[in-house]
TIKOLFI-795283 format. One record per residue: x, y, z of N, C-alpha, C in turn; residue in one letter. Coordinates in steps of 0.2 Angstrom, whole numbers, plus 5000, padded with zeros to 4 digits. Each point is the difference from the previous one (the first is absolute). Layout:
<nodes>
XYZXYZXYZa;...
</nodes>
This chain:
<nodes>
539158464403499350004998499549965004m;500349924999499449955006500150025005k;500550025003500050025007499550035002q;500050074997499550075002499549965001n;499849964994499349975000499949965004k;500249975003499949955007500150045007i;500050064998500250055005499350024999i;499950024998499350074998499349915002q;500249944997499249965003500250015010i;500649975000500050005008499750035004i;500150084996499750075005499650004998t;499749984994499150004999499749965004l;500249945001499749945003500050045009s;500450015002499850035008499650045000t;500150064996499650085001499249955000v;499949944993499249985002500149955004l;500449965004499849985005499950035007l;500250055001499950065007499350044997y;500250004996499150034999499649975001a;499949934998499549945000500050005007g;500349985005500350035007499550055005l;500150034997499850085001499150035000i;500149964993499050004998499849935004l;500449965001499649955004499850015008g;500550045002500150015007499150065002w;500250034994499550045003499249984996h;500049954998499449964995499649955006l;500549985003499849965006499650005005m;499449965001499850055005500149975009p;499950045004500550025007499749925004p;500549975004499949945003499350045007k;499649955001499450065004499949945006t;500449945001500049985008500650025005d;500050055001500450045004499949975009f;500550005004499749985007500550045004s;499850045004500150035006500649985002i;500650015001500649975005499850025005q;500449955005500050025007500750045002a;500050045006500650065002500349945002p;500650004995500749965003500149944994g;499550004997500149934992500450024999a;500250074996500649994995500750025005d;500249995007500549985002500250075002n;499550054998500450065001500250015008r;500550035003500150005009499750065001p;499349975006499850055003500350065000e;499750065001499950065002500650034997g;499850014995500550054995499850044999l;499450035002499850064998499550025008t;500150065002499650015006499750074999r;499550015002499850085000500250035007s;499950084999500150015007499649985008a;499349984997499749985007499949915001n;500549974993500049955002500849965003d;500550035004500749985003499849965004v;500449935000500249975002500549985003k;500150055008500850025003500549934999i;500550005001500349944998500049944996g;499549994995499749934998500749984997e;500650014999500549964994500750005004f;500149965000500849985004500449964994f;500850015003500449974995500650005005m;500549984998500549955005500349994995r;500850034999500649994998500549995001y;500350025005500549965005500050005007e;500549945003500049995008500550045003e;500050025005500750045005500050015005a;500449975002500250025008500650045002a;499850055004500650045001500050005009s;500750035001500450005007499850095001s;499850034997499850065001499550015005l;500150075004499450015005499750065001t;500350064994499950045000499350044997g;499850065004499150014997500250065000k;499450054995499850024996499350025002w;499549995004499549995000499350044997t;500250064998499350034999500350074994s;499550044999500050064999500750045007f;500450044998500450055005500249955004r;500149944998500449915007499450005006g;500349975004499849975005499850055006s;500350065000499850065003499850054999s;499849984994499550084995500550055001n;500750004999500350085000500650004994t;499949924996500550034994500950005002n;500049975006500650005004500449935005i;500349974996500249945002500950015003i;500049975007500649995004500349914998e;500449994997500449924998500550015002t;500349935004500749985000500350014995p;499649994994500750004994500450094998e;500649994998500350045000499850024994t;499650074997499950024995500650014996i;500150004991500550044997499950054999n;500650045002499850084997500749994997g;500449984996500650024998499850014992a;500450004997500150024995500049924995a;499850034993499949954998499149974997g;499749954994499449995003499949945003d;499350005003499849935004499749974993y;500449945003499649944994499449984998p;499950004995499349995000499749924999e;499649975005500049925002499549984994m;499250034998499449984994499850044999w;499650004994499750064999499249954998r;499550034998499549964999499450054996v;499850004996499550034995499349995003e;499750065001499349995003499450054995t;499549985001499550055000500150085000g;499650034997500150085001499750025005e;500350025005500050025008500550035004g;499749995008500350045005500149955005h;499649945000500049985006500749965003a;500250025005500549965001500049955005s;500549965002500149945003500150025009p;499849945002500049975007500549954999v;500650005006500449964998499949955008i;500149935000499749955005500549955001y;500649995004500149915001500549994992n;500350054996500149974994499849994996g;499250064999499649994995499750064998k;499950054996499850054997499349984996v;499650045004499350004996500050064998y;499349994995499750094996499449974996f;499750075002499449984996500150044993l;499849964995500350034991499350004996d;499850014995499450014994500349984994y;499949945000500049964991499650024995d;500150054996499750054997499649934993e;500549964998499949974994499249955004q;500249985007499249975002499450025004l;500350075001499550045004500149985007s;500449995004500049975005500650025005s;499850025006500250025008500449935000d;500750005003500449945002500650005006a;499749985002500549995007500649974999l;500649994999500749994999500349975005r;500349955001500549985004500649984996c;500850035003500650004997500349985006f;500649974998500849985003500250075003d;500250015005500550055000500850024997l;500349935002500449964998499950024991d;499649964998500349984991499350064997t;499750015004499450054993499549954996g;500149945002499649984998499349975002k;499650014996499250005003499849925000e;499650005008499849965003499449955000l;499750045001499250034998499650054998w;499549994997499550054999499250005001r;499950045003499149995001499750064998r;499549994995499850054997499149994997w;499850054997499150004999500150054994y;499550014997499850024995499650075001r;500250074998499650055004500350044991v;499450024996500350064995499850065002p;500850035001499850085001500750024993i;500050065000500450034994500550045005k;500450004996500850085002499950045002r;500150035005499850075001500850015007n;500650034995500449995004500449935002h;499949954998500249935000499349985005g;500149945002499449975004500249985007f;500449955003499949985009500350085003s;500050015004500250055006500349995006r;499449945002500249985008500449945002s;500250015006500449975004500149955003i;499849944999499749945004500350015007p;499849955006500250015008500149925001v;500550005003500149915001500249985007i;499749935002500349985004500249925002t;500149975005500249914998499349974996d;499250045003499749945000499750044993d;500250074999499250004993500550074996y;499850024993500350064997499450014996i;499950095002499350024997500350054995i;499650014994499850064995499450035001t;500350054997499450044998500350014993i;499349974993500150024992499950115001g;499749994994500250074995498950025001p;499849945000499350034999499749985008e;500450005004499949955008499849955004g;500149944995500149955002500549985005h;499849955005500550005005499949954999v;500849955000500149945002500349985005m;500149945004500149965003500449925001c;500650024999500349914997500549975006c;500249955000500749985004500450014996d;500450055005500850004994500649954998p;499549945004500749964998499649954993e;499549975002499749964994499750054995s;499850085002499650044995499349965000g;499749955006499449995001499550055001d;499550014996499550074999499549985008m;499950065005499750005008499350024999l;500250064997499350044999500050074996w;499450024998500050084996499650025003s;500050074998499550054999500050044995v;499450024997500050054995499850055004d;500250085001500050045004499450044994m;499949994995499850064997499049965000q;500049925001499449975001499849995008k;500650015004499849995007500050075002e;500350054998499950065005499950044996y;499650024994499850034994500850065001e;500549984997500850045000499850034993t;500050075001500150004992501050045001e;500149934994500750005000500350084995v;500650035003500550044998499850004991p;500250084997500249994994500649944999f;500650015003500449994997500249945005w;499449965001499849945005500450005004y;500049925004500049995009500950035000t;499950065007500849994998500249985009g;499449995004499949995006500549935002q;500450005006500449935000499849985006c;499749935001499949985005500349995006p;499850005007500350025007499849955004l;500349965003500049935007500450035007v;499250015003500249995005499949975005d;500549945002499749925004500049974995g;499449975000499749964997499450044995d;499950075000499550054997500350044995v;499449974994500250054995499550034999l;500450114999499750045001500050034993i;499450004999499850034992499650064999l;500150044997499650085000499450014995a;499649964997499649994994499750094997p;499850025006500050055000499450014993a;499249945001499750014996499450025007g;499349984996499450015002499949985007k;500249934999499849975007500849965005k;500450044995500650015008500550054997a;500350045006500650025000500549975000l;500049955006500549975003499749935001m;500449955000499949935003500749975002t;499649955006500549965000500149924999g;500249974998499849914998500749975000l;499649945004500349945003500749984994d;500650015001500349974995500049944999c;499949965004500049904999499350014995r;499450005002499549994997499650054996s;500150084998499850054997499350015003g;499949985006499550015006500050095001e;499250034999500350105002499949995009t;500450025003500150015009499550075001l;500450064995499550055001500050054995w;499650024999499950084996499950075003t;500250044995499850055001499650044995t;499550055003499650024995500250044997e;499950034993500450064996499450055002n;499950045006499850065002500150044995t;500950025001500150054997500050004990p;499749964998499949964994500550024996a;500649995000500749984996500149974994y;500250014998500349934992500749975001k;500049974996500649965003500650054994m;500750025006500450034994500649964999s;500650024997500649954999500350005007h;500050025005500350005007499749935003s;500449975005500149935004500050035008s;499549975002499950005009500650015002v;500350015007500450035003499949985009m;500449945003499950005006500550065005p;499750055003500250045005499850015005m;500550025007499650005005500050085002t;499550035000499750075001499850005008l;500150065003499850025006500149945005s;500449954998499849945003499649935000g;499650014993499549974998500349954994v;499949954997500349974996499450014994k;500250034997499550014992500249984994t;499649984994500049984994500150084996y;500350055000499850044995500150004991v;499550034998499849994994499850054996y;500550044996499750054993499550004995v;499449985001499650004995500050064995g;499650004995499850054995499250025003i;500250065003499450055004500249995007g;500749985002500250035008500649955002g;500250005007500449945003499550005009i;500249955000499749965005500349955004c;499950005007500249965004499549955004g;500349935000499649955000500249945008v;499650015004500449965007500349914995s;500650005003500649935002499849985005a;499550005005500249985006499349955002e;500349965005499449955002499350024999g;499650015004499150004997499950044997e;500650065000499650054995500450004990n;500349955001500449994993499549994994q;500150044996499450024995499750074999g;499850025007499550065003500750074996s;499750054996500150064999500150055003l;500750005003500050055005500150064999l;500250054993500050064997500149984994w;499850094996499849984992500250115001h;500350004996500150054999499850024991t;499850054997499850034991500650084999n;500350025006500650044999500250004995q;500549924997500250024994499849914998w;500050014993499849954995500050044993q;500649964999500250014995499649964993p;500050004995499649964994500549944999s;500450005001500549924997500549995007v;499949945002500650005007500449935000v;500549994998500549974997500449955007a;500450065004500650005005499450005007p;500349945004499650015006500250045006s;499850015004500150025007500549985005p;500450055002500950005001499850025009v;499949955004500050045008500750035001q;500150055005500550065001500250005008v;499549995002499850025009499549955002a;500050025007499549935004499550024997k;499650084998499450014997499850044994n;500750004996500150044994500049954994r;499849994993500549974996499750064994f;500649984995499950044995499749964992f;499850044995499649964996500250054994m;500049984994500250044993499649944994t;500050074996499649964992500250034995a;500049984995500350044993499350034996g;500150034994499350034998500150085002y;500450035002500150075006499749995006g;499949965003499749975005500450055008s;501049974998500250045006500149965004g;500250005008499949965005499750035005g;499949955005499550045006500249965006v;500150055007500049965004499750015006l;499849945002499349995004500349975009l;499450035004500149995007499349955001e;500049945003499549975005500049995007v;499850055003499749995006499449955003n;500249985006499349995003499850015008k;499650045000499750025008499449975004a;500149945003499749995004499649934993g;499649994999499749974996499950064993g;500350024999499950054994500550004997n;500149984990500650044998499850064997w;500950014997499650074997500850014994s;499950024996500550014993500350085000t;500449984999500350104999500549994993k;500050074994500350004999500650055001v;500649985002500750035000500250044996l;500149974993500450044993499749954995d;500050044994499649964994500250094993q;500349964996500550054995499849964993y;500150044995500049964993500949994999k;499949954996500849964997500750065001p;499850064997500750024999500050045006n;499849995007499950045006500649985004k;500049915000500149955003499949935000g;500449955005499949934996499349984999l;500349964994499349994996500349924997s;499549964999500249954994499249984996s;500349984993499349974998500049944999e;500249955002500049935000500449955005q;500550025002500349965005500050035009q;499849965002499850025006500850015006s;499950075002500750005003500349995006p;500649985001500449975006500250045007i;499749985004500150045006500649955002f;500750035000500550005003500150055004y;500549975008500450055004499750075000d;499450015001499750065000499850044994n;500249964992500050034995499549964996m;499950054995499449974997500250004994l;500149944996500649984993499349994996i;500150064993499449984993500550014994s;499550004995500150034995499650044997v;500250084998499650044997499549994995m;499450025000499749984995499950064993p;499949974992500350054996499650065002k;499650015003499750075001500350045008d;500649975001500350035007500550074997g;499850034997500550044999500649984998g;500550055003500850004998500349925003r;499849995003500249945002499649914997l;499750014995499549974997500749934999r;499549945003500449934997500549985004g;500450065004500550005004499749945006k;500949975005499849965005499950055006l;499750025004500150035004499850005010v;500350015003499749995008499950095003c;499449985003499850065005499949965008y;500150045003499750015007499249995000s;499949975005499049985000499750095005p;500750045003500050055005500050064994d;500249984993500050084996500049944991d;499450014998499949964993500150044996l;500350075001500050064993500749984998h;500650005005500550024998500649915000t;500149984995500549955001500450005005p;500149935002500949995003500549984994i;499849964997500449994993499649974993w;500450024995499549984994500849964996t;499749964994500449974997500250064994s;500749974996500150064996499650014994a;500350074996499549994993499949954996a;500449984999500049954996499749915003d;499850035004499849915005499350015002e;499549994994499250015001499949945000k;499549995003499749924999499349984999f;499650054996499349995001499549975003g;499949954998499649955005500249945001l;500849995001500349955003499750005006g;500249935004499950005007500750005001p;500049995010500650005004500049975007y;500449985001500049955007500650015005l;500249995004500650015005500249925002i;500750005000500149915002500650035004i;500049995006500850025004500250075000n;499550025001500350114998500350014993k;499849974994500249984996499350014993r;500050054997499250044998500049994994l;499649964997500349944994499350054995f;500050044994499650054995500049964993a;499449974998500049984992499850054996f;500350034995499750054998499449964992k;499350035000499949984995499849964994d;500750044999500349974993500749955000d;500049965007500549955000500350005003g;500550065004500650005003499950025007e;500549955002500050005009500450045003l;499950055004500350045005500449955006y;500450015004500149995004500350075007v;499650005004500450075003500049975009y;500650015004500349995006499650075003d;499649975006499750055004500450015006i;500250075002500650025004499750075003e;499549975006499750075004499350014996g;500250074999499350064997500249994994k;500649974995500250004993500249944996g;500249984995499749954996500849994995m;500249964999500749994993500049954996t;499850024993499849954996501049965000l;499549935001500749965002500149984989l;499549964998499950004993499550004995k;500049984996499350004997500149954993k;499549984998499949924995499649994994q;500250004996499449994993499949935000r;499349975003499749965001499749974992i;499550044998499850014993499650044998m;500149994994500050084997498949985000d;499750055006499449965004499650054996g;499449995002499450044997499649975008r;499950085002499550015005500049935008d;500750015001500449985005499650015008a;499149995000499750035006500149965007w;499949954999499749945003500750015004g;499849995009500549975007500449974999p;500550005004500649965000500149945005m;500049954999500149945005500849995002a;500049975007500649985001499849955007y;500749934999499949955003500749974999a;500549975003500349935001500750074994d;500250055000500650004998499450034992g;499750014998499550004993499550065002m;500150044993499950064998499350004995l;499549974999499650024995499750064999i;499950014991499850075000499749974994i;499850054998499550004991499850054999r;499949994993499750064995499249954998d;499950054995499149974997500349934997a;500449974998500249944998500249975001h;500550015007500549954999500149995008t;500449955003500150005009500549994999i;500650025003500549995004500549975004v;500249975002500349975007500950014998c;500050055006500950034999500349965008l;500249985000500749995005500450065006k;499850045003500350055004500450005007i;500449945002500249995005500649994996i;
</nodes>
């Protein structure tokens, strides 16, 4: 009884104490001698937020590890150094039964931006959703350890992921294009910032709905970009300084697509070919005429374009796109100083070779692709056609071998195809036919759309959240 009374007294005292504190807090007059605090006085790191118009490209850097490598293999850009997605290498590619060993894997932000490989290092552009930042990340090819990253804050919303563009790299620089068209050039060894360009501000570029998918092209020491904005259709920048060397006026009024500029020699003239929203154009890549608009055509103009053009003859190239666009074969001719374009074949996706996302491979006079979801009875299948007959397949994968929007490449006559759910298939190319050698589940993948990369016996593949390195020799 006495104990209950003590508990009641303690409880009542506690209630009265807290009631008094609350009453006093409400009745106490507020402090009036406030002072304005200078920016940074609260020790908060600069740049925690950025508006879309206040992006400081490359503003942050972090080094994690040091590494030296004796490896010399290179995968320098989108579709490799030859721009074909075909590589010949002295290494013997393992086609025997059994799985390829996994060397390492890295978790990433949601995206489809694939890596380049250079002298034992792996580089790719990532997006950190927590920090709202584009990030160029550098890893050791042998171990998968992150060596450094250069990043900058840019607020964007998820739209089938974030990053999509593959860098380009040389001994002296690595160049990236972010989802919102921010171009960044860094030293590939130190990660030091060299220069940058904001294509929206500089060229009044309208970034595509699913962000920038264009991959940078380097020709010699010149960076080729297709801003397709009000102030430039195409431009060439000095890779060392970022200085503008030439600019092509956007007289056709194209807008930026997800496609990339491809170098070709058409009718004997070195040309940069670009497929924008509104049509296709060729810009001179030669001498004093560099940057001159040679020809353009609006005979084929899909509303969405992801694949890049593929040359199939000295004056012909093939182009395809999704969303019902199908394929088109174009011929470009020069007579004196005049250029002309001619559509040789054009069809819907269920009538011939097509692709929605990946650029077809032209190999041994065969065009190899994965058919889009509106490709009729061949939807999702790996196929190959002759450029002389784009309607009758030479070969198709089996009924249960469908790849969605997954990538493919050729290494030493072996075709590697990655299902967009995370399963790898390897085919042996034999003349005009292909034989399945092996298949391997790499991950329970989701949206494995990013192109593959190869160097030094290592194949690097990814889905929307994970990058995996396999040893395939």
